[in-house]
NUMI-182178 format. One record per residue (C-alpha): x, y, z negated; residue in three letters; chain; residue number from 1. Coordinates in steps of 0.001 Angstrom, whole numbers, plus 500000, padded with zeros to 6 digits. Example, Ala and Ser with C-alpha at 12.3 -4.5 7.8 and 13.67 -1.06 7.14 Angstrom:
! NUMI-182178
+--------+--------+--------+-----+----+-----+
:      x :      y :      z :  aa : ch :   i :
+--------+--------+--------+-----+----+-----+
: 512300 : 495500 : 492200 : ala :  A :   1 :
: 513670 : 498940 : 492860 : ser :  A :   2 :
+--------+--------+--------+-----+----+-----+
//
This chain:
! NUMI-182178
+--------+--------+--------+-----+----+-----+
:      x :      y :      z :  aa : ch :   i :
+--------+--------+--------+-----+----+-----+
: 855566 : 517787 : 372814 : met :  A :   1 :
: 854774 : 519213 : 369163 : asn :  A :   2 :
: 856570 : 521576 : 367943 : ser :  A :   3 :
: 856957 : 519873 : 364512 : arg :  A :   4 :
: 858663 : 516760 : 366305 : val :  A :   5 :
: 860526 : 519045 : 368337 : lys :  A :   6 :
: 862385 : 520703 : 365347 : asn :  A :   7 :
: 863018 : 517678 : 364383 : leu :  A :   8 :
: 866692 : 517489 : 362554 : lys :  A :   9 :
: 867980 : 515002 : 360575 : leu :  A :  10 :
: 869972 : 515523 : 357679 : ser :  A :  11 :
: 872688 : 513156 : 355205 : val :  A :  12 :
: 873144 : 514042 : 351891 : tyr :  A :  13 :
: 875910 : 512781 : 349865 : ile :  A :  14 :
: 875358 : 513076 : 346153 : ile :  A :  15 :
: 877975 : 514011 : 344612 : leu :  A :  16 :
: 879186 : 515514 : 340562 : ser :  A :  17 :
: 877530 : 512307 : 339683 : val :  A :  18 :
: 877321 : 510920 : 336203 : val :  A :  19 :
: 876055 : 507206 : 336209 : leu :  A :  20 :
: 874968 : 504959 : 333221 : val :  A :  21 :
: 874256 : 501541 : 333482 : gly :  A :  22 :
: 871161 : 500349 : 331537 : leu :  A :  23 :
: 870826 : 496147 : 330847 : pro :  A :  24 :
: 867042 : 495840 : 330034 : leu :  A :  25 :
: 867459 : 493177 : 327705 : thr :  A :  26 :
: 869794 : 494450 : 325291 : ala :  A :  27 :
: 868353 : 497715 : 325326 : his :  A :  28 :
: 872351 : 499432 : 324809 : thr :  A :  29 :
: 873579 : 501913 : 327543 : gln :  A :  30 :
: 876637 : 500849 : 329306 : thr :  A :  31 :
: 879401 : 503509 : 330762 : lys :  A :  32 :
: 880474 : 501952 : 334005 : arg :  A :  33 :
: 883432 : 503070 : 336143 : ser :  A :  34 :
: 882459 : 504845 : 339542 : phe :  A :  35 :
: 883425 : 501893 : 341370 : gln :  A :  36 :
: 881492 : 499413 : 339439 : asp :  A :  37 :
: 878662 : 501933 : 340039 : cys :  A :  38 :
: 878715 : 501819 : 343743 : val :  A :  39 :
: 879360 : 498148 : 344260 : lys :  A :  40 :
: 876270 : 497873 : 342101 : phe :  A :  41 :
: 874408 : 500186 : 344222 : ala :  A :  42 :
: 875708 : 498094 : 347963 : asn :  A :  43 :
: 875249 : 494668 : 346710 : glu :  A :  44 :
: 872561 : 494022 : 343877 : glu :  A :  45 :
: 869782 : 496027 : 344983 : ile :  A :  46 :
: 867500 : 494455 : 347665 : pro :  A :  47 :
: 867173 : 496504 : 350607 : gln :  A :  48 :
: 869600 : 499203 : 348337 : arg :  A :  49 :
: 866065 : 500948 : 347487 : ile :  A :  50 :
: 866159 : 503399 : 344618 : cys :  A :  51 :
: 863738 : 505926 : 342949 : ser :  A :  52 :
: 864213 : 509460 : 344001 : phe :  A :  53 :
: 863396 : 512195 : 342153 : ala :  A :  54 :
: 863398 : 515997 : 342656 : thr :  A :  55 :
: 862035 : 518856 : 341344 : thr :  A :  56 :
: 859756 : 521755 : 343138 : glu :  A :  57 :
: 859523 : 524910 : 340352 : gly :  A :  58 :
: 859039 : 522753 : 337213 : asp :  A :  59 :
: 857102 : 519794 : 338864 : gln :  A :  60 :
: 859145 : 516227 : 339127 : pro :  A :  61 :
: 858539 : 514522 : 342636 : his :  A :  62 :
: 860154 : 510829 : 342817 : val :  A :  63 :
: 860275 : 508647 : 345769 : arg :  A :  64 :
: 861378 : 505498 : 346695 : ile :  A :  65 :
: 863861 : 505974 : 349447 : leu :  A :  66 :
: 866574 : 502820 : 350866 : ser :  A :  67 :
: 870162 : 504360 : 349846 : met :  A :  68 :
: 871835 : 503799 : 353282 : cys :  A :  69 :
: 875421 : 503144 : 352000 : phe :  A :  70 :
: 877378 : 504000 : 348887 : ala :  A :  71 :
: 881378 : 504812 : 349188 : asp :  A :  72 :
: 884024 : 506674 : 346910 : asp :  A :  73 :
: 882886 : 509661 : 347590 : lys :  A :  74 :
: 879422 : 508828 : 346524 : gly :  A :  75 :
: 876325 : 507867 : 347237 : phe :  A :  76 :
: 874437 : 508216 : 351025 : tyr :  A :  77 :
: 870664 : 508948 : 352101 : phe :  A :  78 :
: 869373 : 510303 : 355345 : gln :  A :  79 :
: 865766 : 512309 : 355586 : thr :  A :  80 :
: 864161 : 514823 : 358036 : glu :  A :  81 :
: 863951 : 518279 : 357832 : ser :  A :  82 :
: 860116 : 518944 : 358200 : val :  A :  83 :
: 860398 : 516125 : 354951 : lys :  A :  84 :
: 858973 : 517837 : 351312 : ser :  A :  85 :
: 862176 : 515946 : 349719 : val :  A :  86 :
: 864225 : 518235 : 352387 : tyr :  A :  87 :
: 862783 : 521673 : 350798 : lys :  A :  88 :
: 862854 : 520285 : 347546 : gln :  A :  89 :
: 866724 : 519473 : 348096 : leu :  A :  90 :
: 867280 : 523332 : 349940 : gln :  A :  91 :
: 866098 : 525060 : 346926 : lys :  A :  92 :
: 867325 : 522973 : 344027 : asn :  A :  93 :
: 870296 : 520317 : 344501 : asn :  A :  94 :
: 870017 : 518164 : 341525 : lys :  A :  95 :
: 868717 : 514869 : 341547 : val :  A :  96 :
: 868345 : 511214 : 339877 : glu :  A :  97 :
: 868456 : 507763 : 341183 : leu :  A :  98 :
: 867398 : 505081 : 339639 : cys :  A :  99 :
: 868460 : 501724 : 340776 : phe :  A : 100 :
: 866978 : 498066 : 339453 : phe :  A : 101 :
: 868307 : 494505 : 340199 : ala :  A : 102 :
: 865719 : 492299 : 339810 : pro :  A : 103 :
: 868180 : 488975 : 339584 : lys :  A : 104 :
: 870034 : 490094 : 336562 : thr :  A : 105 :
: 867362 : 492643 : 335367 : leu :  A : 106 :
: 870001 : 496114 : 335356 : val :  A : 107 :
: 869334 : 499843 : 335612 : met :  A : 108 :
: 871793 : 501959 : 337118 : met :  A : 109 :
: 870391 : 505548 : 336912 : arg :  A : 110 :
: 872781 : 508290 : 338772 : val :  A : 111 :
: 872437 : 511671 : 338064 : thr :  A : 112 :
: 874256 : 514646 : 339939 : gly :  A : 113 :
: 874414 : 516867 : 342680 : lys :  A : 114 :
: 873672 : 516663 : 346627 : ile :  A : 115 :
: 875681 : 518247 : 349584 : glu :  A : 116 :
: 874726 : 518191 : 352672 : ser :  A : 117 :
: 877314 : 516330 : 355034 : ser :  A : 118 :
: 877389 : 515527 : 358659 : met :  A : 119 :
: 880429 : 514666 : 360467 : thr :  A : 120 :
: 880769 : 512520 : 363291 : leu :  A : 121 :
: 882564 : 509850 : 361533 : ala :  A : 122 :
: 879139 : 509959 : 359520 : leu :  A : 123 :
: 876733 : 509800 : 362405 : arg :  A : 124 :
: 878652 : 506678 : 363720 : ala :  A : 125 :
: 878597 : 504955 : 360663 : arg :  A : 126 :
: 874746 : 505308 : 360681 : phe :  A : 127 :
: 874552 : 504384 : 363824 : ile :  A : 128 :
: 875753 : 500661 : 362842 : thr :  A : 129 :
: 873349 : 500584 : 360071 : ile :  A : 130 :
: 870453 : 501090 : 361669 : gly :  A : 131 :
: 867529 : 503558 : 362415 : pro :  A : 132 :
: 865942 : 505804 : 359438 : phe :  A : 133 :
+--------+--------+--------+-----+----+-----+
//
């Protein structure tokens, strides 16, 4: 077995200390939303819960498309692998920014915050029910 595959670790990240801004694209004005509104928006209005996920490496930003697993009253949950560059970037700098876009309503939501690694038995069970990642 390849040592890279053998040493693979799955990590779950929750985004904490969140600053949320909703931006209706048609009005070009920023609207502050409650945390609960943002969780509902991310879970229900975003197809496949896809978002842009930005990290940094040194002074270079890196953006990729990720599928959020779910959001709840504690934060926004993502899963990644320890062999990925996003994992290594998060180990060095836990500040991230997400951007969700709902094409039906033309609403964009930015989420800025810090991540925390978390993998409890309850989270593992919930991730299993969501599907393979």
